[in-house]
Structures are given as C-alpha cells and as structure tokens.
N, C-alpha and C positions, 0 to 999 in steps of 0.2 A: 312220839308220847302225844295220849288226848290233850288236844287245846284246852279240856276243862282243867285238868293237872295242871297242863304248862301255866295257866291261867293265876291258879291256888297257890303255884310256886312262887308267880313274877310279886305276887303280895307278901310274901311271905321274906322275898328278897329286900323290896324297899325296903321295908318296917325294919328288919333285921341291921340291914347300912346303916339308916339315920340311927338306929340307937347307938349302933356301933361310933360313926358321928361323935353322938353326946358324952361318949367315953371319951374319945380324942379331944374331945373341949376342954375336958376338966384339966388336963394338963398343959395345954394348949399358952406356950407362954408362962406358964409356971416351972415350981424347981422339980427338974426333970431330968430324970436317970437314965441316961445315954449311953453307949459302948460301941465300939467295934468288934463286928465280926468278920468273918473270913472272906476275901477278895474285900480288903479295905473298903467293909462300906457300912455304913451306921446303920444302929437298931437303937430303940429307945423302949423303956418298960410302954409307951401309949400301943406303939406296933402291936408287943406280946401279949397285953387286953385284950385289943381289938383283934387280934388273931383268936384267940380262944373264946369270945365271945361268937363270930362270925360264925367257925368251927358245932361250937355247940347247938346253934340254933338255927342252923344249915342243913345239919347230918340228918340224911337218908338213905335207906336201904339199898346197897345194888350202886352207890353212887360217890366215885372217889373224891379225893380230897390234893388237890394241888395249889399252898400255897410260900408265898416268899419266907414267912416266918417260923414253920412246920416242915421238922425231916423230911425229904422227900422220898415215900415209898412204893417203890417199886409196883407191888399189885395196883394204883392205877394204871397201869398200862395194857392190865386185860376187862377195861371196866367202859362201856360202852358213853359213861356221862360222866361228868366228874363236874368240883366247884375249880374254879381257879380265881386264887384272892390273891389281893396285894393290898394288907391291911391299911399300911401306912404307903400311898405313890408317892416319893417325893419328900423321903423324911428329913433329905438334910433340908428342904426348905421347913418342914416343922419344927427342927430343931432348931433354927433360924428364930423361928418366927413371922416370916413369909405364911402369906396367904393361900400361896398355889398349889397349897396338898389337896388329896384327895382318899377316898377309898373304894378299893375298884372288884368287884365280882362279877364275874360270869358263870352260867352254865350249860358245858360244850357238853358236846353231842356228836360221835365221830369226827373228831376233830376242829369243830368249828362251832361258837358261839347259839346258843336256841338264844339265851335272858343275859343282859348286859346291863352292868346299874354303875354309877360313874356319881360319886359325891362329893363335894365341894364344900364341908362344912361351913368354912370361918364366911362364904356366900351365899349359907344353905342354897345352892342348885340341883338338884336331882337329876341327874341324868338318866336317862333308862330306856332299853330296846328293848322286843320281841321278834323276833325271826318271821319278817313275812307281814307286820303292824305297824312296821313306823318307828321315829324315834324323836323321845320328846326330852323337856328340858321344864322342873315343877309340871309336868300335866300339858304346856304347849308345845304343838309339831313343833321340829326341825327339821331344816333342809341346809345341803351343804349349798355356794354358790360354786358356779362353773362359767368356762371360758375357755374358747382356744390358744387365747393371750394373755402373757405374764406380765401385762404394763398395767402396772399398777397394783398389782397380786400382792397381797398381806402374805407375809412366809414365816414361819415359826424352829425352831432348832438350834441344837452347837453353832455357838460363837462362828469356830471357826467356819464349818459349811457353807452356813450366810453369809458370811463376806466374801466367801468365792463365788458360791451364789451369784452377788452382784453383781460382784465383776462382770460375771458373763453376761448377768439382764440385767442395768444400773438401773430400769423402772422400780424393779421390785421394792418392796415395801415391807424393810424388816423388821419384825416385832420383837422388842423383848421376854425374852427365852423365856416360856412356860417350864417350871419344872418339875411338875407331876407331869410324866409322859403322856399317862391315861387321861387327862385335862388337858393338854395340846391338843391332840388328837379329838376330843370330845367338842373343841369348840371349832373343829373345821366342822364336826355334824351343828354345831351349832351358827357356823358361818360367820362366828365371827374372825375364823383366820382362814384363808381361802389353800393354803397349802402348807403340808406339815412333814419334819422331816427329823425322823430318829435313826440314827448311827447307829452300826452293828451291836452284838452283846445285849439287845433287850429280850426280855424272858417274857414267858407266858401272859405272868400275870401283871406285864406292865401294859399288855396289846389286847387279853380278849376281849374283856368289854366293850373298852372303847374302840376296838376293830366295828364290832354290829353294830354300836352308833351310828361309826361314819356311812356302813354298809345301811344303814333302814332310810339314812338321813339322804341317802343317793349319790355318793361318793364310793370313792374304794381308798383301803389301805392294802397297800401290793407292796412285793420286793422289786429293787427297779427293773427289774426286767418283767413286772408285770402279773408275778404269780401270787395268790392270796395265800394265808399264813393257817398253814397244821398247825391246830398247837395236841399237846398230849402224846409228844415224841418221848424219847428216851432225853435226851438232851431237851430241854427247852428254851432252848438260845438262838436269838433268828438274825439274819444279815440285815442292813438297811433298808428302812419300810421309808415309805411315802403315803401321805394320807391326803388328799385333794376331791374336789367334784370329776366325772369323770373323765371329759376333755380336759382338763388340765393336770391329773395325775399322768396323762402319756408324754405334758410336752413338759412336768418338773421331772421325770422319770428318767426319760432321755438326757436332760441336763445336767441331770446330778448322778447320770451314768458317763457323762462328756466328762466331767469336773474329774472320776475317779484314772480317767486314762491318761 
C-alpha cells in the first residue's frame, strides 16, 4: 500500500476512533442496557453503537472486517487486508464505571498490523502507531523501557499469574490489573508498565492495535516461545503472550514458561 494512501487512512482512523469515544462516553456511567452473549461475555448497547460507527466510517473496497461485535464472515480469510476492531475493550470495566476501557482498531495486511489505534476516552489518551514510523500518545513519541534485569520491574496481568511471578521474583512490582488488554499493552509501549502478560484465549481484536504500538515503541509482543502474533487466521484465538522491551521480554517469557511447568 502506498505510503500516501496509508497516511490518509491513518487520519480517517484516528478521527473515527475519537468520534467513537464520544459515542461511548454518552452512556458511560449512565442508564446503560447490557446483557450476556455466548461464552458468558458481557456486551452493552455502547459496544453495538461503536461497532456500527466504526464499520460505517472505515469501510473500504477490498478490505475485510473482523470485530468482536460483528458476526464473523469467513470471506475475510481471502483478503490481504482487513480492519480488526474491538468497539469497547474492557466492557466489564465500562459497565462497572471504571475508567480503563478503550476502543482498539488496527488495519492488518498479510497477518500483521500496518496501523494501530488504541483510544482511552476517559483519560483522552490516543495511542497511535504506523508501521515503520514509531508510536505516539496524543502526538508525542513513546518508547518501552528495557533491561535484562527484573529488579523493580513493574508488571501487569491476571492476578494469579502475577502472584506466581512475584513468588519467583520477589523484587517485581505488581501493578493493579488494567482491565483493557489493549490498554495494558499500550502502557508497555508508553513506558508506564515494564512488562505485561495476557493469559491464553485473547482474540485478534484485543491485540492487533496494541501489538503494533509495542513493536513501534521498540518492544516485543510474543508468545512465551518468542513467536510473533499472526492475525486473520481461521480461529482468531491466541496462546499466552508477553509484551515488554526486547531484553526484558526474553527474561519474562522464560520465567512465565517456568511457571507453567
């Protein structure tokens, strides 16, 4: 895709995601209709409204669509490019009135993200990355922290996994869990979190945008075996993953693998 086309799409993406945040804020902490869908996962009227806005504004000829709130269309598998969207990542937090939910959207080509946008409306933080051009938050460059040591490293993830990690490395600082997985990884890209973990069963829409943020900020988001995440597969479900600076990633992946044995 020509760089000029990608630049234009990037502007549309960030403007659309910001507008989607405005829509979501209208019902945040308000009288919100919500229900449970298949898999015991919550969904709200805000999820559906944001999904509809994103789908309408980002539709492009020859570009597929994969969203948590849209019925999956297998035709996406035959497309080189597709949008991957999580209308509200952290729906439980949104319904409960917590601030750490986001809107996450990525444009993927041949299994890897070209553009990634994670927007936290409550704090008005717009995380954005374009392949080969670095990562930003509200226009300012961001970068991961890195070290081969875990002493004092700030880590984030599911409570049980973090408790197990701290038993193995007591010098780790366990931060309160960030409910939105996309935001958890964006905080790594930003340098506010030194390493983050996602247990198995995360989906493409949880990951794609934040994945590009982490990589463009100088870090890695990989499986415990060090493998990159590939998107737009038949089943968009993933194994446990770690996001961190390149040196720290190796140490964390090894430690988390030990935890599983």
